[in-house]
C-alpha positions as CSV (number, residue, x, y, z in Angstrom):
1,X,2.5,-37.9,23.5
2,X,4.1,-35.8,26.5
3,X,1.6,-35.5,29.0
4,X,-0.1,-31.9,28.2
5,X,-3.0,-29.2,29.5
6,X,-5.9,-27.4,27.7
7,X,-6.7,-24.4,30.0
8,X,-8.6,-21.5,29.1
9,X,-6.3,-18.5,28.6
10,X,-5.5,-16.0,31.4
11,X,-4.2,-12.6,31.6
12,X,-1.1,-14.0,33.3
13,X,-0.2,-15.9,30.5
14,X,1.8,-12.9,29.0
15,X,5.0,-13.5,29.5
16,X,4.7,-17.0,28.4
17,X,2.3,-16.3,25.9
18,X,4.7,-13.8,24.1
19,X,7.6,-16.5,24.5
20,X,5.2,-19.0,22.3
21,X,4.7,-16.6,19.9
22,X,8.2,-15.2,19.2
23,X,10.0,-18.4,19.4
24,X,7.7,-19.9,16.5
25,X,6.7,-16.4,14.8
26,X,9.0,-17.9,11.3
27,X,7.2,-20.8,11.4
28,X,3.8,-19.7,12.2
29,X,3.8,-17.1,9.4
30,X,5.0,-19.5,7.1
31,X,1.0,-21.7,7.4
32,X,-0.9,-18.6,8.7
33,X,-1.3,-14.1,8.0
34,X,1.0,-12.2,10.2
35,X,0.4,-11.2,13.1
36,X,1.7,-7.4,13.3
37,X,4.8,-5.9,14.9
38,X,2.8,-4.5,18.0
39,X,1.7,-7.7,18.8
40,X,5.6,-8.7,20.0
41,X,6.3,-7.1,22.9
42,X,5.0,-7.8,26.6
43,X,2.3,-4.8,26.6
44,X,1.2,-5.9,22.7
45,X,0.5,-9.7,23.9
46,X,-1.4,-8.4,27.1
47,X,-3.5,-6.5,25.1
48,X,-4.4,-9.1,22.8
49,X,-5.0,-11.3,25.8
50,X,-7.4,-8.4,27.5
51,X,-9.5,-8.7,24.0
52,X,-9.9,-12.4,23.9
53,X,-11.0,-12.6,27.8
54,X,-13.2,-9.0,27.0
55,X,-14.7,-11.7,23.8
56,X,-14.6,-14.6,26.1
57,X,-17.0,-12.8,28.9
58,X,-19.1,-11.8,25.9
59,X,-19.7,-15.4,24.4
60,X,-17.9,-14.9,21.2
61,X,-13.9,-16.3,21.9
62,X,-13.0,-18.9,23.7
63,X,-9.4,-18.7,23.5
64,X,-7.1,-22.0,25.3
65,X,-3.1,-22.5,25.4
66,X,-2.1,-26.0,25.5
67,X,1.0,-26.9,28.0
68,X,3.3,-29.0,28.3
69,X,4.3,-30.9,31.5
70,X,6.7,-27.8,32.1
71,X,4.3,-25.3,31.9
72,X,4.9,-24.1,29.4
73,X,3.1,-23.5,26.3
74,X,2.8,-25.4,23.3
75,X,-0.1,-24.7,21.6
76,X,-2.8,-22.1,21.1
77,X,-6.5,-23.5,20.2
78,X,-9.4,-21.1,19.8
79,X,-13.5,-21.3,19.5
80,X,-14.2,-18.0,17.8
81,X,-17.1,-16.4,15.9
82,X,-19.3,-18.0,18.2
83,X,-22.6,-17.0,17.0
84,X,-25.9,-17.9,19.2
85,X,-28.2,-17.9,16.9
86,X,-26.7,-19.9,14.0
87,X,-25.3,-22.3,16.9
88,X,-22.1,-22.0,15.3
89,X,-18.2,-21.2,16.0
90,X,-15.2,-21.1,14.0
91,X,-12.0,-23.4,15.0
92,X,-8.5,-22.0,15.0
93,X,-5.1,-23.4,16.4
94,X,-1.3,-23.2,15.8
95,X,1.3,-25.5,17.6
96,X,4.9,-25.0,18.6
97,X,7.1,-25.8,16.0
98,X,8.8,-28.4,17.9
99,X,5.9,-30.0,19.1
100,X,5.0,-30.8,15.9
101,X,3.9,-34.8,14.9
102,X,3.0,-35.1,18.6
103,X,-0.4,-35.2,18.0
104,X,-1.4,-31.9,19.5
105,X,-2.8,-30.3,16.6
106,X,-5.3,-33.2,17.1
107,X,-5.7,-32.8,20.7
108,X,-6.4,-29.2,20.1
109,X,-9.3,-29.7,17.9
110,X,-11.3,-32.7,19.2
111,X,-10.8,-30.7,22.9
112,X,-12.9,-27.4,20.4
113,X,-14.9,-29.8,19.2
114,X,-16.1,-30.9,22.6
115,X,-16.4,-27.7,24.2
116,X,-18.5,-26.5,21.4
117,X,-20.7,-28.7,21.6
118,X,-21.1,-29.0,26.3
119,X,-20.0,-25.3,27.1
120,X,-21.5,-23.1,23.9
121,X,-23.8,-25.6,22.7
122,X,-22.6,-25.1,19.0
123,X,-24.3,-27.4,16.3
124,X,-21.5,-26.5,13.2
125,X,-18.2,-25.7,13.5
126,X,-15.8,-24.1,10.4
127,X,-12.4,-24.1,9.9
128,X,-10.1,-22.2,6.8
129,X,-6.9,-23.3,6.1
130,X,-4.4,-22.4,3.1
131,X,-4.7,-25.1,0.5
132,X,-1.0,-25.6,0.7
133,X,-1.1,-26.8,4.4
134,X,-1.9,-30.1,3.9
135,X,-1.1,-30.6,8.0
136,X,-4.1,-28.6,9.1
137,X,-6.6,-30.2,6.6
138,X,-5.0,-33.8,7.6
139,X,-5.6,-32.7,11.4
140,X,-9.4,-31.4,10.1
141,X,-10.1,-34.7,8.2
142,X,-8.7,-36.5,10.8
143,X,-11.4,-34.7,13.5
144,X,-14.1,-35.5,10.9
145,X,-14.3,-32.2,9.1
146,X,-15.1,-31.7,5.4
147,X,-14.1,-29.4,2.6
148,X,-16.8,-27.4,1.8
149,X,-15.5,-24.8,0.0
150,X,-11.9,-23.5,-1.8
151,X,-11.5,-19.7,-2.6
152,X,-9.2,-19.2,-5.7
153,X,-9.2,-15.3,-5.3
154,X,-6.5,-14.1,-7.4
155,X,-3.3,-12.1,-5.8
156,X,-4.7,-13.8,-2.4
157,X,-3.5,-17.1,-0.9
158,X,-5.8,-20.0,-1.7
159,X,-8.1,-20.9,1.5
160,X,-9.9,-24.3,1.7
161,X,-12.6,-24.1,4.1
162,X,-14.3,-27.2,6.6
163,X,-16.9,-27.9,8.3
164,X,-18.3,-29.8,10.6
165,X,-21.8,-30.5,11.5
166,X,-21.9,-31.1,15.5
């Protein structure tokens, strides 16, 4: 694996994050819900970052970016829905199409597990993936997550929910 760095998202990341999202938009939309068109502008991404950082300050979200050795964003990872009462959080991540197969998704999930334990003192993590997203399901399994539930709601994409007790 090439050297990468994982760090908390910053306000100054707007242009780099927009580039990452635009370059991978079609790829991401094959695997996760599509974002609204207003997101895909400097202002849209700036507003997105501001909302995530406000949630980080409030203790309900922890957004990360993954950068390659050239400082380019090649992935994102988030702890979201951080629940202080239940001591739980949800994990989410997305890796650039041209960076897939390099272990970055596994690195991202392991980073989220570590941050959930050390920074947030979480004891339970969950993740939801579309049933057809075999790559993400395998990453979660590799990181110790177990399948908990498969949603089969008519008219929606089938989803699998994974859980990890830490």
